[in-house]
C-alpha atoms as a printed R data frame, in Angstrom:
    type eleno elety resid chain resno       x       y       z
1   ATOM     1    CA   UNK     A     1  -6.232  -4.447  46.034
2   ATOM     2    CA   UNK     A     2  -8.294  -2.261  43.593
3   ATOM     3    CA   UNK     A     3 -10.293  -3.469  40.992
4   ATOM     4    CA   UNK     A     4  -7.983  -2.170  38.286
5   ATOM     5    CA   UNK     A     5  -4.939  -3.886  39.646
6   ATOM     6    CA   UNK     A     6  -6.671  -6.787  39.869
7   ATOM     7    CA   UNK     A     7  -7.741  -6.703  36.340
8   ATOM     8    CA   UNK     A     8  -3.919  -5.858  35.308
9   ATOM     9    CA   UNK     A     9  -2.756  -8.837  37.516
10  ATOM    10    CA   UNK     A    10  -5.186 -11.064  35.876
11  ATOM    11    CA   UNK     A    11  -4.359  -9.903  32.406
12  ATOM    12    CA   UNK     A    12  -0.458 -10.248  32.887
13  ATOM    13    CA   UNK     A    13  -0.896 -13.761  34.097
14  ATOM    14    CA   UNK     A    14  -3.016 -14.412  31.275
15  ATOM    15    CA   UNK     A    15  -0.480 -12.733  28.571
16  ATOM    16    CA   UNK     A    16   2.296 -14.758  30.375
17  ATOM    17    CA   UNK     A    17   0.689 -17.858  28.236
18  ATOM    18    CA   UNK     A    18   0.936 -15.716  25.213
19  ATOM    19    CA   UNK     A    19   1.953 -18.191  22.874
20  ATOM    20    CA   UNK     A    20  -0.297 -21.210  23.694
21  ATOM    21    CA   UNK     A    21  -3.182 -18.591  24.033
22  ATOM    22    CA   UNK     A    22  -2.649 -17.099  20.836
23  ATOM    23    CA   UNK     A    23  -2.866 -20.385  19.140
24  ATOM    24    CA   UNK     A    24  -5.842 -21.201  20.623
25  ATOM    25    CA   UNK     A    25  -7.880 -18.000  20.214
26  ATOM    26    CA   UNK     A    26  -6.508 -17.519  16.632
27  ATOM    27    CA   UNK     A    27  -7.648 -21.140  15.801
28  ATOM    28    CA   UNK     A    28 -11.210 -20.198  17.365
29  ATOM    29    CA   UNK     A    29 -11.073 -17.193  15.253
30  ATOM    30    CA   UNK     A    30 -10.470 -18.989  12.226
31  ATOM    31    CA   UNK     A    31 -13.195 -21.470  12.499
32  ATOM    32    CA   UNK     A    32 -15.837 -18.790  13.083
33  ATOM    33    CA   UNK     A    33 -14.709 -16.637  10.142
34  ATOM    34    CA   UNK     A    34 -14.478 -19.301   7.715
35  ATOM    35    CA   UNK     A    35 -17.252 -21.478   9.435
36  ATOM    36    CA   UNK     A    36 -20.076 -19.256  10.220
37  ATOM    37    CA   UNK     A    37 -20.721 -17.855   6.544
38  ATOM    38    CA   UNK     A    38 -20.792 -21.406   5.278
39  ATOM    39    CA   UNK     A    39 -23.277 -22.260   8.010
40  ATOM    40    CA   UNK     A    40 -25.394 -19.480   7.429
41  ATOM    41    CA   UNK     A    41 -25.936 -20.244   3.609
42  ATOM    42    CA   UNK     A    42 -26.329 -23.971   4.218
43  ATOM    43    CA   UNK     A    43 -28.989 -22.915   6.800
44  ATOM    44    CA   UNK     A    44 -30.909 -20.864   4.509
45  ATOM    45    CA   UNK     A    45 -30.762 -23.461   1.733
46  ATOM    46    CA   UNK     A    46 -32.038 -26.260   4.009
47  ATOM    47    CA   UNK     A    47 -34.977 -24.038   5.483
48  ATOM    48    CA   UNK     A    48 -36.649 -23.273   2.287
49  ATOM    49    CA   UNK     A    49 -38.213 -26.257   0.757
50  ATOM    50    CA   UNK     A    50 -39.274 -24.752  -2.863
51  ATOM    51    CA   UNK     A    51 -36.941 -25.314  -5.796
52  ATOM    52    CA   UNK     A    52 -37.384 -21.992  -6.689
53  ATOM    53    CA   UNK     A    53 -36.171 -20.359  -3.305
54  ATOM    54    CA   UNK     A    54 -33.319 -22.668  -3.374
55  ATOM    55    CA   UNK     A    55 -32.158 -21.256  -6.664
56  ATOM    56    CA   UNK     A    56 -32.568 -18.007  -5.357
57  ATOM    57    CA   UNK     A    57 -30.344 -18.855  -2.192
58  ATOM    58    CA   UNK     A    58 -27.839 -20.022  -4.755
59  ATOM    59    CA   UNK     A    59 -27.741 -17.086  -6.591
60  ATOM    60    CA   UNK     A    60 -26.735 -14.886  -3.818
61  ATOM    61    CA   UNK     A    61 -24.846 -17.414  -1.876
62  ATOM    62    CA   UNK     A    62 -21.707 -15.504  -2.908
63  ATOM    63    CA   UNK     A    63 -23.038 -12.145  -1.716
64  ATOM    64    CA   UNK     A    64 -24.046 -13.680   1.635
65  ATOM    65    CA   UNK     A    65 -21.044 -15.439   2.372
66  ATOM    66    CA   UNK     A    66 -19.022 -12.370   1.782
67  ATOM    67    CA   UNK     A    67 -21.133  -9.952   3.969
68  ATOM    68    CA   UNK     A    68 -21.082 -12.642   6.536
69  ATOM    69    CA   UNK     A    69 -17.431 -13.305   6.610
70  ATOM    70    CA   UNK     A    70 -16.750  -9.512   6.572
71  ATOM    71    CA   UNK     A    71 -19.200  -9.009   9.425
72  ATOM    72    CA   UNK     A    72 -17.805 -11.887  11.607
73  ATOM    73    CA   UNK     A    73 -14.215 -11.084  11.341
74  ATOM    74    CA   UNK     A    74 -14.925  -7.377  11.859
75  ATOM    75    CA   UNK     A    75 -16.627  -7.787  14.797
76  ATOM    76    CA   UNK     A    76 -14.034 -10.196  16.242
77  ATOM    77    CA   UNK     A    77 -11.552  -7.549  15.411
78  ATOM    78    CA   UNK     A    78 -13.092  -5.037  17.714
79  ATOM    79    CA   UNK     A    79 -11.598  -6.052  21.080
80  ATOM    80    CA   UNK     A    80  -8.392  -5.830  19.583
81  ATOM    81    CA   UNK     A    81  -8.550  -2.381  17.710
82  ATOM    82    CA   UNK     A    82  -7.237  -0.602  21.041
83  ATOM    83    CA   UNK     A    83  -3.782  -1.836  20.323
84  ATOM    84    CA   UNK     A    84  -3.352  -0.645  16.947
85  ATOM    85    CA   UNK     A    85  -1.320   2.294  17.833
86  ATOM    86    CA   UNK     A    86   1.782   4.007  16.761
87  ATOM    87    CA   UNK     A    87   5.029   3.151  18.509
88  ATOM    88    CA   UNK     A    88   7.844   0.454  18.767
89  ATOM    89    CA   UNK     A    89   6.722  -2.574  20.454
90  ATOM    90    CA   UNK     A    90   8.812  -6.259  21.117
91  ATOM    91    CA   UNK     A    91   7.526  -9.045  18.672
92  ATOM    92    CA   UNK     A    92   6.791 -11.078  21.853
93  ATOM    93    CA   UNK     A    93   3.241 -12.644  22.281
94  ATOM    94    CA   UNK     A    94   3.945 -11.676  26.062
95  ATOM    95    CA   UNK     A    95   3.418  -8.183  25.221
96  ATOM    96    CA   UNK     A    96  -0.051  -7.041  25.411
97  ATOM    97    CA   UNK     A    97   0.101  -4.771  22.469
98  ATOM    98    CA   UNK     A    98   1.624  -7.089  20.018
99  ATOM    99    CA   UNK     A    99  -0.331 -10.052  21.580
100 ATOM   100    CA   UNK     A   100  -3.582  -8.026  20.341
101 ATOM   101    CA   UNK     A   101  -2.058  -6.967  17.080
102 ATOM   102    CA   UNK     A   102  -1.364 -10.487  15.996
103 ATOM   103    CA   UNK     A   103  -5.010 -11.339  16.673
104 ATOM   104    CA   UNK     A   104  -6.420  -8.068  14.949
105 ATOM   105    CA   UNK     A   105  -4.009  -9.280  12.098
106 ATOM   106    CA   UNK     A   106  -5.580 -12.768  12.076
107 ATOM   107    CA   UNK     A   107  -8.952 -11.209  11.581
108 ATOM   108    CA   UNK     A   108  -8.043  -9.012   8.754
109 ATOM   109    CA   UNK     A   109  -5.496 -11.324   6.892
110 ATOM   110    CA   UNK     A   110  -8.028 -14.068   6.886
111 ATOM   111    CA   UNK     A   111 -10.369 -11.581   5.116
112 ATOM   112    CA   UNK     A   112  -7.932 -10.080   3.192
113 ATOM   113    CA   UNK     A   113  -6.221 -13.393   1.506
114 ATOM   114    CA   UNK     A   114  -9.648 -14.893   0.698
115 ATOM   115    CA   UNK     A   115  -9.578 -12.843  -2.594
116 ATOM   116    CA   UNK     A   116 -12.576 -13.725  -4.006
117 ATOM   117    CA   UNK     A   117 -14.485 -12.731  -0.956
118 ATOM   118    CA   UNK     A   118 -12.212  -9.536  -0.364
119 ATOM   119    CA   UNK     A   119 -12.519  -8.515  -3.907
120 ATOM   120    CA   UNK     A   120 -16.263  -8.752  -3.964
121 ATOM   121    CA   UNK     A   121 -16.451  -6.385  -0.764
122 ATOM   122    CA   UNK     A   122 -14.318  -3.883  -2.482
123 ATOM   123    CA   UNK     A   123 -16.573  -3.842  -5.378
124 ATOM   124    CA   UNK     A   124 -19.899  -3.480  -3.422
125 ATOM   125    CA   UNK     A   125 -20.111  -0.152  -1.595
126 ATOM   126    CA   UNK     A   126 -22.107  -1.242   1.403
127 ATOM   127    CA   UNK     A   127 -19.537  -4.243   1.903
128 ATOM   128    CA   UNK     A   128 -16.704  -1.971   1.415
129 ATOM   129    CA   UNK     A   129 -18.157   0.436   4.186
130 ATOM   130    CA   UNK     A   130 -18.650  -2.824   6.273
131 ATOM   131    CA   UNK     A   131 -15.014  -3.951   5.803
132 ATOM   132    CA   UNK     A   132 -13.142  -0.695   6.413
133 ATOM   133    CA   UNK     A   133 -15.247   0.748   9.189
134 ATOM   134    CA   UNK     A   134 -15.689  -2.336  10.788
135 ATOM   135    CA   UNK     A   135 -11.628  -2.954  10.825
136 ATOM   136    CA   UNK     A   136 -11.490   0.741  12.364
137 ATOM   137    CA   UNK     A   137 -10.730   2.810   9.375
138 ATOM   138    CA   UNK     A   138 -12.125   6.613   9.899
139 ATOM   139    CA   UNK     A   139 -11.049   8.378   6.874
140 ATOM   140    CA   UNK     A   140 -12.969   9.061   3.503
141 ATOM   141    CA   UNK     A   141 -14.365   5.876   1.549
142 ATOM   142    CA   UNK     A   142 -14.054   7.597  -1.694
143 ATOM   143    CA   UNK     A   143 -10.733   6.283  -2.664
144 ATOM   144    CA   UNK     A   144  -9.563   3.714  -5.183
145 ATOM   145    CA   UNK     A   145  -8.094   0.391  -3.698
146 ATOM   146    CA   UNK     A   146  -7.320  -3.355  -5.522
147 ATOM   147    CA   UNK     A   147  -7.519  -6.638  -3.973
148 ATOM   148    CA   UNK     A   148  -3.770  -6.981  -4.156
149 ATOM   149    CA   UNK     A   149  -2.794  -3.338  -2.422
150 ATOM   150    CA   UNK     A   150  -1.157  -4.431   0.918
151 ATOM   151    CA   UNK     A   151  -3.079  -2.587   3.866
152 ATOM   152    CA   UNK     A   152  -3.457  -3.395   7.591
153 ATOM   153    CA   UNK     A   153  -3.831  -1.691  10.728
154 ATOM   154    CA   UNK     A   154  -6.753   0.280   9.134
155 ATOM   155    CA   UNK     A   155  -7.108   2.781  12.258
156 ATOM   156    CA   UNK     A   156  -3.757   3.849  11.147
157 ATOM   157    CA   UNK     A   157  -4.546   4.660   7.791
158 ATOM   158    CA   UNK     A   158  -6.132   8.028   6.286
159 ATOM   159    CA   UNK     A   159  -7.101   8.257   2.638
160 ATOM   160    CA   UNK     A   160  -8.432  11.367   0.841
161 ATOM   161    CA   UNK     A   161 -11.125  11.754  -1.355
162 ATOM   162    CA   UNK     A   162 -10.186  10.406  -4.920
163 ATOM   163    CA   UNK     A   163  -6.653   8.844  -3.639
164 ATOM   164    CA   UNK     A   164  -5.566   5.916  -5.855
165 ATOM   165    CA   UNK     A   165  -3.929   3.201  -4.492
166 ATOM   166    CA   UNK     A   166  -2.415   0.894  -7.439
167 ATOM   167    CA   UNK     A   167  -2.425  -2.930  -7.421
168 ATOM   168    CA   UNK     A   168   0.313  -4.313  -5.656
169 ATOM   169    CA   UNK     A   169   1.411  -1.219  -3.764
170 ATOM   170    CA   UNK     A   170   2.386  -1.937  -0.409
171 ATOM   171    CA   UNK     A   171   1.194   0.754   2.400
172 ATOM   172    CA   UNK     A   172   2.939  -0.493   5.101
173 ATOM   173    CA   UNK     A   173   2.065   0.746   8.543
174 ATOM   174    CA   UNK     A   174   4.388  -1.559  10.280
175 ATOM   175    CA   UNK     A   175   8.144  -2.933   9.947
176 ATOM   176    CA   UNK     A   176   9.989  -5.893  11.626
177 ATOM   177    CA   UNK     A   177  13.266  -4.601  12.605
178 ATOM   178    CA   UNK     A   178  16.177  -7.076  13.250
179 ATOM   179    CA   UNK     A   179  16.376  -6.511  17.143
180 ATOM   180    CA   UNK     A   180  12.933  -8.006  17.544
181 ATOM   181    CA   UNK     A   181  10.850  -5.288  17.650
182 ATOM   182    CA   UNK     A   182   8.087  -3.730  15.339
183 ATOM   183    CA   UNK     A   183   7.823  -0.106  14.234
184 ATOM   184    CA   UNK     A   184   4.206   1.050  13.793
185 ATOM   185    CA   UNK     A   185   3.064   4.492  12.583
186 ATOM   186    CA   UNK     A   186   0.417   6.258  10.658
187 ATOM   187    CA   UNK     A   187   0.285   6.766   6.786
188 ATOM   188    CA   UNK     A   188  -1.879   9.519   5.067
189 ATOM   189    CA   UNK     A   189  -2.558   9.684   1.287
190 ATOM   190    CA   UNK     A   190  -4.358  13.109   0.963
191 ATOM   191    CA   UNK     A   191  -7.127  14.119  -1.618
192 ATOM   192    CA   UNK     A   192  -6.103  13.099  -5.229
193 ATOM   193    CA   UNK     A   193  -2.870  11.399  -4.771
194 ATOM   194    CA   UNK     A   194  -1.613   8.570  -6.549
195 ATOM   195    CA   UNK     A   195   0.643   5.590  -5.207
196 ATOM   196    CA   UNK     A   196   1.878   3.736  -8.142
197 ATOM   197    CA   UNK     A   197   1.947  -0.172  -8.996
198 ATOM   198    CA   UNK     A   198   4.558  -2.009  -6.698
199 ATOM   199    CA   UNK     A   199   5.247   1.453  -4.873
200 ATOM   200    CA   UNK     A   200   6.062   0.687  -1.116
201 ATOM   201    CA   UNK     A   201   5.329   3.426   1.689
202 ATOM   202    CA   UNK     A   202   6.869   2.885   4.997
203 ATOM   203    CA   UNK     A   203   5.407   3.959   8.454
204 ATOM   204    CA   UNK     A   204   4.820   7.533   8.935
205 ATOM   205    CA   UNK     A   205   4.756   8.438   5.308
206 ATOM   206    CA   UNK     A   206   2.444  11.180   4.253
207 ATOM   207    CA   UNK     A   207   1.887  11.963   0.479
208 ATOM   208    CA   UNK     A   208   0.295  15.404  -0.238
209 ATOM   209    CA   UNK     A   209  -2.883  16.442  -2.058
210 ATOM   210    CA   UNK     A   210  -2.242  15.553  -6.003
211 ATOM   211    CA   UNK     A   211   1.074  14.314  -5.551
212 ATOM   212    CA   UNK     A   212   2.290  10.992  -7.378
213 ATOM   213    CA   UNK     A   213   4.395   8.323  -6.164
214 ATOM   214    CA   UNK     A   214   5.677   6.483  -9.112
215 ATOM   215    CA   UNK     A   215   6.161   2.961  -9.986
216 ATOM   216    CA   UNK     A   216   8.264   0.782  -8.223
217 ATOM   217    CA   UNK     A   217   9.365   3.479  -5.348
218 ATOM   218    CA   UNK     A   218  10.532   2.663  -1.978
219 ATOM   219    CA   UNK     A   219   9.541   5.723   0.284
220 ATOM   220    CA   UNK     A   220  11.298   5.713   3.840
221 ATOM   221    CA   UNK     A   221   9.934   6.097   7.294
222 ATOM   222    CA   UNK     A   222   8.406   9.302   8.143
223 ATOM   223    CA   UNK     A   223   8.746  10.897   4.744
224 ATOM   224    CA   UNK     A   224   6.852  13.852   3.901
225 ATOM   225    CA   UNK     A   225   5.875  14.488   0.086
226 ATOM   226    CA   UNK     A   226   4.378  17.659  -0.518
227 ATOM   227    CA   UNK     A   227   1.295  18.681  -2.516
228 ATOM   228    CA   UNK     A   228   1.634  18.160  -6.294
229 ATOM   229    CA   UNK     A   229   5.051  16.513  -5.966
230 ATOM   230    CA   UNK     A   230   6.320  13.915  -8.271
231 ATOM   231    CA   UNK     A   231   8.448  10.915  -7.562
232 ATOM   232    CA   UNK     A   232   9.578   9.294 -10.587
233 ATOM   233    CA   UNK     A   233   9.665   5.606 -11.242
234 ATOM   234    CA   UNK     A   234  11.555   3.182  -9.354
235 ATOM   235    CA   UNK     A   235  13.216   5.847  -6.941
236 ATOM   236    CA   UNK     A   236  14.725   5.084  -3.428
237 ATOM   237    CA   UNK     A   237  13.652   8.006  -1.064
238 ATOM   238    CA   UNK     A   238  15.323   7.055   2.415
239 ATOM   239    CA   UNK     A   239  13.982   7.788   5.891
240 ATOM   240    CA   UNK     A   240  12.778  11.416   7.076
241 ATOM   241    CA   UNK     A   241  13.172  12.876   3.604
242 ATOM   242    CA   UNK     A   242  10.856  15.925   3.135
243 ATOM   243    CA   UNK     A   243  10.034  16.760  -0.664
244 ATOM   244    CA   UNK     A   244   8.440  20.264  -0.947
245 ATOM   245    CA   UNK     A   245   5.255  21.248  -3.044
246 ATOM   246    CA   UNK     A   246   5.593  20.725  -6.739
247 ATOM   247    CA   UNK     A   247   8.958  19.344  -6.455
248 ATOM   248    CA   UNK     A   248  10.044  16.342  -9.097
249 ATOM   249    CA   UNK     A   249  12.316  13.894  -8.608
250 ATOM   250    CA   UNK     A   250  13.370  12.141 -11.545
251 ATOM   251    CA   UNK     A   251  13.158   8.431 -11.986
252 ATOM   252    CA   UNK     A   252  15.810   6.074 -10.610
253 ATOM   253    CA   UNK     A   253  16.953   8.655  -8.174
254 ATOM   254    CA   UNK     A   254  18.552   7.869  -4.594
255 ATOM   255    CA   UNK     A   255  18.046  10.320  -1.902
256 ATOM   256    CA   UNK     A   256  19.450   9.742   1.657
257 ATOM   257    CA   UNK     A   257  17.954   9.918   4.801
258 ATOM   258    CA   UNK     A   258  16.806  13.438   6.281
259 ATOM   259    CA   UNK     A   259  17.251  15.289   3.221
260 ATOM   260    CA   UNK     A   260  15.081  18.361   2.000
261 ATOM   261    CA   UNK     A   261  14.251  19.432  -1.394
262 ATOM   262    CA   UNK     A   262  12.523  22.941  -1.684
263 ATOM   263    CA   UNK     A   263   9.139  23.804  -3.199
264 ATOM   264    CA   UNK     A   264   9.429  23.279  -6.854
265 ATOM   265    CA   UNK     A   265  12.786  22.034  -7.427
266 ATOM   266    CA   UNK     A   266  13.347  19.619 -10.143
267 ATOM   267    CA   UNK     A   267  15.905  16.617  -9.960
268 ATOM   268    CA   UNK     A   268  17.009  14.890 -13.268
269 ATOM   269    CA   UNK     A   269  16.794  11.137 -13.827
270 ATOM   270    CA   UNK     A   270  19.346   9.207 -11.707
271 ATOM   271    CA   UNK     A   271  20.180  11.853  -9.205
272 ATOM   272    CA   UNK     A   272  22.038  10.431  -6.246
273 ATOM   273    CA   UNK     A   273  21.711  12.755  -3.271
274 ATOM   274    CA   UNK     A   274  23.566  11.926   0.070
275 ATOM   275    CA   UNK     A   275  21.828  12.120   3.170
276 ATOM   276    CA   UNK     A   276  21.059  15.434   5.331
277 ATOM   277    CA   UNK     A   277  21.448  17.804   2.294
278 ATOM   278    CA   UNK     A   278  19.323  20.761   1.621
279 ATOM   279    CA   UNK     A   279  18.546  21.312  -1.878
280 ATOM   280    CA   UNK     A   280  17.206  24.768  -2.729
281 ATOM   281    CA   UNK     A   281  18.014  25.538  -6.146
282 ATOM   282    CA   UNK     A   282  19.563  23.668  -9.082
283 ATOM   283    CA   UNK     A   283  23.101  24.744  -8.445
284 ATOM   284    CA   UNK     A   284  22.651  22.594  -5.341
285 ATOM   285    CA   UNK     A   285  22.199  19.712  -7.639
286 ATOM   286    CA   UNK     A   286  25.463  19.913  -9.981
287 ATOM   287    CA   UNK     A   287  27.557  17.407  -7.694
288 ATOM   288    CA   UNK     A   288  24.836  14.679  -7.286
289 ATOM   289    CA   UNK     A   289  23.688  14.190 -10.702
290 ATOM   290    CA   UNK     A   290  24.970  12.170 -13.950
291 ATOM   291    CA   UNK     A   291  27.051  14.339 -16.390
292 ATOM   292    CA   UNK     A   292  24.903  13.390 -19.004
293 ATOM   293    CA   UNK     A   293  21.966  14.967 -17.180
294 ATOM   294    CA   UNK     A   294  22.056  18.594 -17.596
295 ATOM   295    CA   UNK     A   295  20.630  20.326 -14.648
296 ATOM   296    CA   UNK     A   296  19.836  23.645 -16.396
297 ATOM   297    CA   UNK     A   297  17.277  21.816 -18.765
298 ATOM   298    CA   UNK     A   298  15.873  19.851 -15.869
299 ATOM   299    CA   UNK     A   299  13.119  22.448 -15.279
300 ATOM   300    CA   UNK     A   300   9.633  21.713 -16.487
301 ATOM   301    CA   UNK     A   301   7.291  18.477 -16.765
302 ATOM   302    CA   UNK     A   302   9.606  16.817 -19.684
303 ATOM   303    CA   UNK     A   303  12.659  16.058 -17.333
304 ATOM   304    CA   UNK     A   304  12.119  12.546 -18.341
305 ATOM   305    CA   UNK     A   305  13.436  13.197 -21.811
306 ATOM   306    CA   UNK     A   306  17.061  14.213 -20.796
307 ATOM   307    CA   UNK     A   307  19.912  12.342 -22.544
308 ATOM   308    CA   UNK     A   308  17.727  10.818 -25.421
309 ATOM   309    CA   UNK     A   309  18.100  11.641 -28.938
310 ATOM   310    CA   UNK     A   310  14.637  11.370 -30.301
311 ATOM   311    CA   UNK     A   311  15.755  12.227 -33.682
312 ATOM   312    CA   UNK     A   312  18.308   9.099 -34.042
313 ATOM   313    CA   UNK     A   313  15.437   7.067 -32.097
314 ATOM   314    CA   UNK     A   314  12.824   7.752 -34.684
315 ATOM   315    CA   UNK     A   315  15.130   6.980 -37.641
316 ATOM   316    CA   UNK     A   316  15.831   3.815 -36.307
317 ATOM   317    CA   UNK     A   317  12.495   2.690 -35.695
318 ATOM   318    CA   UNK     A   318  11.422   4.222 -39.542
319 ATOM   319    CA   UNK     A   319  14.338   1.620 -40.777
320 ATOM   320    CA   UNK     A   320  13.043  -1.242 -38.994
321 ATOM   321    CA   UNK     A   321   9.587  -0.586 -40.113
322 ATOM   322    CA   UNK     A   322  10.745  -0.255 -43.591
323 ATOM   323    CA   UNK     A   323  12.655  -3.609 -43.365
324 ATOM   324    CA   UNK     A   324   9.607  -5.458 -41.940
325 ATOM   325    CA   UNK     A   325   7.223  -4.243 -44.681
326 ATOM   326    CA   UNK     A   326   9.492  -5.131 -47.347
327 ATOM   327    CA   UNK     A   327  10.276  -8.637 -46.113
328 ATOM   328    CA   UNK     A   328   6.942  -9.322 -45.404
329 ATOM   329    CA   UNK     A   329   5.386  -8.181 -49.108
330 ATOM   330    CA   UNK     A   330   8.610  -8.830 -51.147
331 ATOM   331    CA   UNK     A   331   9.585 -11.833 -49.451
332 ATOM   332    CA   UNK     A   332  13.170 -10.520 -50.023
333 ATOM   333    CA   UNK     A   333  15.629 -12.444 -47.682
334 ATOM   334    CA   UNK     A   334  16.348 -10.184 -45.028
335 ATOM   335    CA   UNK     A   335  19.963 -10.419 -45.388
336 ATOM   336    CA   UNK     A   336  19.535  -8.587 -48.779
337 ATOM   337    CA   UNK     A   337  17.770  -5.705 -47.697
338 ATOM   338    CA   UNK     A   338  19.700  -2.607 -47.241
């Protein structure tokens, strides 16, 4: 039996004990990740006898704890980073890929959910470099991200220079499926692109240069968003959609799977596009938009103003303002105000 075959057989035997082995290893990892930083700070404090030095140790203790925790968790993740690859895998700890994914996730979530430490790591450039490079990220580090922006599987992420990932956005490189498997794929957010608050990107999504995904959008698996494209707030874009460069999708629109929107096309607010459609011109939209949205007036960056009568709205605001100030200064009962 060759050395490679022996190693494979040994690994299969070990993985046959997947669940108890994972529980044991993950417990050891947790002790090391949370305990070693504390031990380091305590030893530094006890080894320095002078009160002045101890005050210095206390002052730098948060930074030292964060640095050691980031280093330990990143180093423990190294043996498992080779399992962070695209594909579909069974959610079974006896599966080699899933077993190592779970241990990688144990290392990452221990740091990510320790919010004061993770926030400190993001605010200090050298610690941000340590965290992202240590967990396998290889893209640009010149991007904005928040402590509550969900990311994982860092080897599968690519953020361009100046990319902006809003707080509470979900950069979801994996999806658990009801058939007991997990789908994993890369996500790319190119230079200058913006992912809005509470937006969700599914595996395989690519957001082009200077494109914007609005607040609360759901972007489906392997959807491509072209350069300078705009997806308005709370849109639902299903799987495999291709949105061309400079296209604009009005807020609260729904787009079915495998639809293609050509470059520069503008969809009004509330558009409902079935799956597998090819949209090239405004005429292609007429059957799929609300009667209150005029397709011919949709072009241009102000399409969000469709079906809003601003003159009537301004008049009502002015009336409310007059009523408020008359009541404030004249003390006139509100029911007598005309």
